DSSP file (Angstrom, degrees, kcal/mol; ACC not computed):
  #  RESIDUE AA STRUCTURE BP1 BP2  ACC     N-H-->O    O-->H-N    N-H-->O    O-->H-N    TCO  KAPPA ALPHA  PHI   PSI    X-CA   Y-CA   Z-CA
    1    1 A M              0   0    0      0, 0.0     2,-0.0     0, 0.0     0, 0.0   0.000 360.0 360.0 360.0 132.6   75.5  268.1   78.9
    2    2 A P        -     0   0    0      0, 0.0     2,-0.3     0, 0.0     0, 0.0  -0.323 360.0-111.0 -69.9 149.7   73.4  266.2   81.4
    3    3 A E        -     0   0    0      1,-0.1     2,-0.5     2,-0.0     0, 0.0  -0.592  28.0-123.9 -77.5 137.4   71.7  262.9   80.4
    4    4 A I        +     0   0    0     -2,-0.3     3,-0.1     1,-0.1    -1,-0.1  -0.735  35.3 168.6 -84.8 125.5   67.9  263.0   80.1
    5    5 A N        +     0   0    0     -2,-0.5     2,-0.3     1,-0.2    -1,-0.1   0.437  58.4  37.9-115.4  -4.2   66.3  260.4   82.4
    6    6 A Q        -     0   0    0      2,-0.0     2,-0.4     0, 0.0    -1,-0.2  -0.992  52.3-167.2-153.4 140.3   62.7  261.3   82.4
    7    7 A Y        -     0   0    0     -2,-0.3     2,-0.4    -3,-0.1    -3,-0.0  -0.984  11.5-161.2-123.9 139.2   60.0  262.7   80.0
    8    8 A T        -     0   0    0     -2,-0.4     2,-0.4     0, 0.0    -2,-0.0  -0.973   5.4-167.9-122.9 136.7   56.7  264.0   81.2
    9    9 A F        -     0   0    0     -2,-0.4     2,-0.1     4,-0.0    -2,-0.0  -0.948  19.2-125.4-123.8 143.6   53.6  264.4   78.9
   10   10 A S     >  -     0   0    0     -2,-0.4     4,-2.6     1,-0.1     5,-0.2  -0.310  36.8-102.6 -73.1 168.0   50.3  266.2   79.6
   11   11 A V  H  > S+     0   0    0      1,-0.2     4,-2.1     2,-0.2     5,-0.1   0.915 124.9  48.3 -58.9 -43.2   47.1  264.3   79.1
   12   12 A K  H  > S+     0   0    0      2,-0.2     4,-2.3     1,-0.2    -1,-0.2   0.913 110.7  49.9 -66.6 -42.6   46.5  266.0   75.8
   13   13 A E  H  > S+     0   0    0      1,-0.2     4,-2.3     2,-0.2    -2,-0.2   0.909 111.0  49.6 -62.4 -41.8   50.1  265.3   74.6
   14   14 A L  H  X S+     0   0    0     -4,-2.6     4,-2.2     2,-0.2    -1,-0.2   0.893 109.4  52.0 -64.1 -39.7   49.7  261.6   75.5
   15   15 A T  H  X S+     0   0    0     -4,-2.1     4,-2.2    -5,-0.2    -2,-0.2   0.917 109.6  49.9 -61.6 -43.5   46.4  261.4   73.7
   16   16 A E  H  X S+     0   0    0     -4,-2.3     4,-2.3     1,-0.2    -2,-0.2   0.913 109.7  50.8 -61.4 -43.7   48.1  262.9   70.6
   17   17 A I  H  X S+     0   0    0     -4,-2.3     4,-2.4     1,-0.2    -1,-0.2   0.913 111.6  47.4 -60.8 -43.5   50.9  260.4   70.8
   18   18 A L  H  X S+     0   0    0     -4,-2.2     4,-2.2     2,-0.2    -1,-0.2   0.863 109.4  53.7 -68.9 -35.8   48.5  257.4   71.0
   19   19 A I  H  <>S+     0   0    0     -4,-2.2     5,-2.2     2,-0.2     4,-0.4   0.939 112.5  44.1 -61.4 -46.7   46.4  258.8   68.1
   20   20 A K  H ><5S+     0   0    0     -4,-2.3     3,-1.0     1,-0.2    -2,-0.2   0.902 112.8  51.5 -65.5 -41.2   49.5  258.9   65.9
   21   21 A N  H 3<5S+     0   0    0     -4,-2.4    -1,-0.2     1,-0.3    -2,-0.2   0.862 111.4  47.0 -64.5 -36.3   50.7  255.5   67.1
   22   22 A A  T 3<5S-     0   0    0     -4,-2.2    -1,-0.3    -5,-0.2    -2,-0.2   0.465 110.6-125.0 -84.1  -1.3   47.3  253.9   66.3
   23   23 A D  T < 5 +     0   0    0     -3,-1.0     2,-0.4    -4,-0.4    -3,-0.2   0.896  49.9 165.0  58.4  44.8   47.3  255.6   62.9
   24   24 A I      < +     0   0    0     -5,-2.2    -1,-0.2    -6,-0.1    -2,-0.1  -0.784  17.3 176.2 -93.8 134.5   43.9  257.3   63.5
   25   25 A H        +     0   0    0     -2,-0.4     2,-0.3     1,-0.1    59,-0.3   0.419  57.0  38.8-120.5  -1.8   43.0  260.1   61.2
   26   26 A E  S    S+     0   0    0     52,-0.1    -1,-0.1    57,-0.1     2,-0.0  -0.986  79.3  42.8-149.4 159.1   39.5  261.2   62.1
   27   27 A G  S    S-     0   0    0     -2,-0.3    51,-2.9    -3,-0.1     2,-0.4  -0.079  77.2 -76.8  96.1 164.1   37.2  261.7   65.1
   28   28 A S  E     -A   77   0A   0     36,-0.4    36,-3.2    49,-0.2     2,-0.3  -0.864  51.6-174.9-101.4 136.0   37.6  263.3   68.5
   29   29 A W  E     -AB  76  63A   0     47,-2.7    47,-2.9    -2,-0.4     2,-0.3  -0.908  12.4-169.0-133.1 153.7   39.4  261.2   71.1
   30   30 A M  E     -AB  75  62A   0     32,-2.2    32,-2.7    -2,-0.3    45,-0.1  -0.967  34.5 -91.4-140.7 160.0   40.2  261.3   74.8
   31   31 A L  E     - B   0  61A   0     43,-0.5     2,-0.4    -2,-0.3    30,-0.3  -0.381  35.9-164.9 -69.0 142.6   42.5  259.4   77.1
   32   32 A S  E     - B   0  60A   0     28,-3.1    28,-3.1    -2,-0.1     2,-0.4  -0.989   1.6-164.2-128.1 142.8   41.1  256.4   79.0
   33   33 A V  E     - B   0  59A   0     -2,-0.4     2,-0.5    26,-0.2    26,-0.2  -0.989   9.8-148.5-129.5 124.0   42.7  254.7   81.9
   34   34 A G  E     - B   0  58A   0     24,-2.7    23,-2.7    -2,-0.4    24,-1.4  -0.813  26.3-179.0 -91.5 126.4   41.8  251.3   83.2
   35   35 A M  E     - B   0  56A   0     -2,-0.5     2,-0.3    21,-0.2    21,-0.2  -0.926  19.1-156.3-128.7 150.8   42.3  251.0   87.0
   36   36 A G  E     - B   0  55A   0     19,-2.9    19,-2.9    -2,-0.3     2,-0.4  -0.869  12.1-151.4-116.8 156.8   41.9  248.3   89.6
   37   37 A F  E     + B   0  54A   0     -2,-0.3     2,-0.3    17,-0.2    17,-0.2  -0.989  13.6 177.7-132.4 139.4   41.3  248.9   93.3
   38   38 A S  E     - B   0  53A   0     15,-2.2    15,-2.9    -2,-0.4     2,-0.3  -0.993  19.0-139.2-139.3 146.7   42.2  246.8   96.3
   39   39 A A  E     + B   0  52A   0     -2,-0.3     2,-0.3    13,-0.2    13,-0.2  -0.817  26.2 169.4-104.9 148.1   41.9  247.3  100.0
   40   40 A I  E     - B   0  51A   0     11,-2.5    11,-2.7    -2,-0.3     2,-0.6  -0.988  35.0-124.0-151.8 152.1   44.6  246.4  102.5
   41   41 A N  E     + B   0  50A   0     -2,-0.3     2,-0.3     9,-0.2     7,-0.1  -0.916  44.8 167.5 -98.5 125.9   45.4  246.8  106.2
   42   42 A I  E     + B   0  49A   0      7,-2.8     7,-2.5    -2,-0.6    -2,-0.0  -0.958  14.3  81.6-141.9 154.0   48.8  248.4  106.5
   43   43 A G  S    S-     0   0    0     -2,-0.3     5,-0.2     5,-0.2     3,-0.1  -0.718  75.2 -40.9 138.0 175.3   51.0  250.1  109.1
   44   44 A P  S >  S-     0   0    0      0, 0.0     3,-2.7     0, 0.0    -2,-0.0  -0.264  81.1 -71.3 -67.8 157.5   53.3  249.2  111.9
   45   45 A E  T 3  S+     0   0    0      1,-0.3    -3,-0.0     2,-0.2     0, 0.0  -0.213 123.4  13.4 -50.0 128.7   52.6  246.4  114.3
   46   46 A G  T 3  S+     0   0    0     -3,-0.1    -1,-0.3     1,-0.0    -3,-0.0   0.348 120.1  69.7  84.5  -6.0   49.7  247.4  116.5
   47   47 A A    <   +     0   0    0     -3,-2.7    -2,-0.2     2,-0.1    -5,-0.1  -0.053  62.9 155.5-133.2  33.6   48.7  250.4  114.4
   48   48 A H        -     0   0    0     -5,-0.2    -5,-0.2    -7,-0.1    -7,-0.1  -0.320  18.4-172.8 -62.4 144.6   47.3  248.8  111.3
   49   49 A R  E     -B   42   0A   0     -7,-2.5    -7,-2.8    -9,-0.0     2,-0.1  -0.977  30.1-101.6-135.6 148.7   44.9  251.0  109.3
   50   50 A P  E     +B   41   0A   0      0, 0.0     2,-0.3     0, 0.0    -9,-0.2  -0.466  47.7 174.5 -67.6 143.4   42.7  250.3  106.3
   51   51 A A  E     -B   40   0A   0    -11,-2.7   -11,-2.5    -2,-0.1     2,-0.4  -0.956  23.9-130.3-145.5 162.0   44.2  251.6  103.1
   52   52 A G  E     -B   39   0A   0     -2,-0.3     2,-0.4   -13,-0.2   -13,-0.2  -0.912  10.8-157.3-117.9 146.4   43.4  251.5   99.4
   53   53 A I  E     -B   38   0A   0    -15,-2.9   -15,-2.2    -2,-0.4     2,-0.5  -0.988   5.5-155.7-122.7 128.7   45.7  250.7   96.5
   54   54 A V  E     -B   37   0A   0     -2,-0.4     2,-0.5   -17,-0.2   -17,-0.2  -0.915   9.4-163.3-105.2 128.9   45.0  251.9   92.9
   55   55 A I  E     -B   36   0A   0    -19,-2.9   -19,-2.9    -2,-0.5     2,-0.8  -0.944  14.2-140.6-114.0 127.7   46.5  249.8   90.1
   56   56 A F  E     +B   35   0A   0     -2,-0.5   -21,-0.2   -21,-0.2     3,-0.1  -0.795  24.9 173.9 -87.6 111.5   46.8  251.2   86.6
   57   57 A D  E     -     0   0A   0    -23,-2.7     2,-0.3    -2,-0.8   -22,-0.2   0.853  60.0  -8.7 -85.8 -38.7   46.0  248.3   84.3
   58   58 A A  E     -B   34   0A   0    -24,-1.4   -24,-2.7     2,-0.0     2,-0.4  -0.994  49.3-147.3-159.2 154.5   46.0  250.0   80.9
   59   59 A V  E     +B   33   0A   0     -2,-0.3     2,-0.2   -26,-0.2   -26,-0.2  -0.997  38.2 135.3-126.1 134.5   46.2  253.4   79.2
   60   60 A G  E     -B   32   0A   0    -28,-3.1   -28,-3.1    -2,-0.4     2,-0.3  -0.816  44.8-101.4-154.7-167.0   44.3  253.9   75.9
   61   61 A I  E     -B   31   0A   0    -30,-0.3     2,-0.4    -2,-0.2   -30,-0.2  -0.954  23.1-161.7-129.7 152.1   42.1  256.3   74.0
   62   62 A Q  E     -B   30   0A   0    -32,-2.7   -32,-2.2    -2,-0.3     2,-0.2  -0.992  26.0-109.7-134.9 145.3   38.4  256.3   73.3
   63   63 A R  E     -B   29   0A   0     -2,-0.4     2,-0.5   -34,-0.2   -34,-0.3  -0.473  32.0-119.0 -71.7 138.2   36.4  258.1   70.7
   64   64 A V        -     0   0    0    -36,-3.2   -36,-0.4    -2,-0.2     2,-0.1  -0.689  34.3-137.6 -76.9 122.6   34.1  260.8   71.9
   65   65 A Q    >   -     0   0    0     -2,-0.5     3,-2.2     1,-0.1    -1,-0.0  -0.469  27.7 -85.9 -84.3 154.0   30.6  259.8   71.0
   66   66 A E  T 3  S+     0   0    0      1,-0.3    -1,-0.1    -2,-0.1     3,-0.1  -0.334 117.3  25.1 -57.2 132.9   27.9  262.1   69.6
   67   67 A G  T 3  S+     0   0    0      1,-0.4    -1,-0.3    -3,-0.1     2,-0.2   0.143  93.3 118.5  94.9 -19.5   26.1  263.9   72.5
   68   68 A E    <   -     0   0    0     -3,-2.2    -1,-0.4     1,-0.1    -4,-0.0  -0.555  43.9-168.0 -76.9 145.4   29.0  263.6   74.9
   69   69 A T        +     0   0    0     -2,-0.2    -1,-0.1    -3,-0.1    -3,-0.0  -0.511  13.3 171.8-134.1  68.1   30.5  266.8   76.1
   70   70 A P        -     0   0    0      0, 0.0     5,-0.1     0, 0.0    -6,-0.0  -0.314  54.0 -74.0 -68.5 161.2   33.8  266.1   77.9
   71   71 A P    >   -     0   0    0      0, 0.0     3,-2.4     0, 0.0     4,-0.4  -0.348  43.7-128.2 -55.6 131.6   36.0  269.1   78.9
   72   72 A P  G >  S+     0   0    0      0, 0.0     3,-1.1     0, 0.0     0, 0.0   0.769 104.8  66.7 -57.0 -27.7   37.6  270.5   75.7
   73   73 A E  G 3  S+     0   0    0      1,-0.2   -61,-0.1     3,-0.0   -62,-0.0   0.600 101.9  49.4 -72.0  -7.7   41.0  270.4   77.3
   74   74 A L  G <  S+     0   0    0     -3,-2.4   -43,-0.5   -63,-0.1     2,-0.4   0.497  95.6  87.4-102.4  -6.9   40.8  266.6   77.3
   75   75 A V  E <   -A   30   0A   0     -3,-1.1     2,-0.4    -4,-0.4   -45,-0.2  -0.784  54.2-167.9-104.1 136.2   39.7  266.1   73.7
   76   76 A V  E     -A   29   0A   0    -47,-2.9   -47,-2.7    -2,-0.4     2,-0.7  -0.982  17.5-138.4-122.5 131.6   42.0  265.8   70.7
   77   77 A N  E >>  -A   28   0A   0     -2,-0.4     4,-1.8   -49,-0.2     3,-0.7  -0.798   9.2-155.5 -88.9 116.4   40.8  266.0   67.1
   78   78 A A  H 3> S+     0   0    0    -51,-2.9     4,-2.5    -2,-0.7    -1,-0.2   0.823  91.0  61.2 -63.5 -32.6   42.7  263.3   65.1
   79   79 A T  H 34 S+     0   0    0    -52,-0.4    -1,-0.2     1,-0.2   -53,-0.1   0.868 108.5  44.5 -62.3 -35.2   42.3  265.1   61.8
   80   80 A S  H <4 S+     0   0    0     -3,-0.7    -2,-0.2     2,-0.1    -1,-0.2   0.900 122.0  34.0 -76.1 -41.9   44.3  268.1   63.3
   81   81 A V  H  < S+     0   0    0     -4,-1.8    -2,-0.2     1,-0.2    -3,-0.2   0.687 133.4  23.8 -91.7 -18.2   47.1  266.1   64.9
   82   82 A N  S  < S-     0   0    0     -4,-2.5    -1,-0.2    -5,-0.2    -2,-0.1  -0.414  78.2-177.7-144.8  64.2   47.4  263.2   62.4
   83   83 A P        -     0   0    0      0, 0.0     2,-0.1     0, 0.0   -57,-0.1  -0.248  36.6 -99.6 -65.5 152.3   46.1  264.3   59.0
   84   84 A R        -     0   0    0    -59,-0.3     2,-0.4     1,-0.1   -60,-0.0  -0.452  37.9-136.3 -67.0 142.9   46.0  261.8   56.2
   85   85 A R        -     0   0    0     -2,-0.1     2,-0.2    -3,-0.1     5,-0.1  -0.834  16.1-115.4-102.8 140.2   48.9  262.2   53.8
   86   86 A N    >>  -     0   0    0     -2,-0.4     3,-1.4     1,-0.1     4,-0.5  -0.536  21.1-129.6 -69.1 138.5   48.5  262.1   50.1
   87   87 A K  G >4 S+     0   0    0      1,-0.3     3,-0.8    -2,-0.2    -1,-0.1   0.819 109.7  59.1 -59.5 -29.4   50.3  259.1   48.6
   88   88 A A  G 34 S+     0   0    0      1,-0.2    -1,-0.3     2,-0.1    -2,-0.0   0.770 105.5  49.2 -69.7 -24.5   51.9  261.6   46.1
   89   89 A N  G <4        0   0    0     -3,-1.4    -1,-0.2     1,-0.2    -2,-0.2   0.443 360.0 360.0 -94.8  -1.2   53.4  263.6   49.0
   90   90 A T    <<        0   0    0     -3,-0.8    -1,-0.2    -4,-0.5    -2,-0.1   0.477 360.0 360.0 -90.9 360.0   54.9  260.7   50.9
């Protein structure tokens, strides 16, 4: 059987994983990504061109605020994916 070397998650799956990891049980949440941008001149000698570099600084989740209407496919309800457990049932 081949060894697994890579796992890929959708935006929604990653949001669910982060909700569970942060032990969040209520609210609607979506993925947030902190990025930095830098400009550089790059290319072979005599043919440099301006280019941009995007740096991913952080990945997190943020609560959807009242009145916001992000695309539903990006929003995860914490109550559904990480419900509170009764202490008697743990």
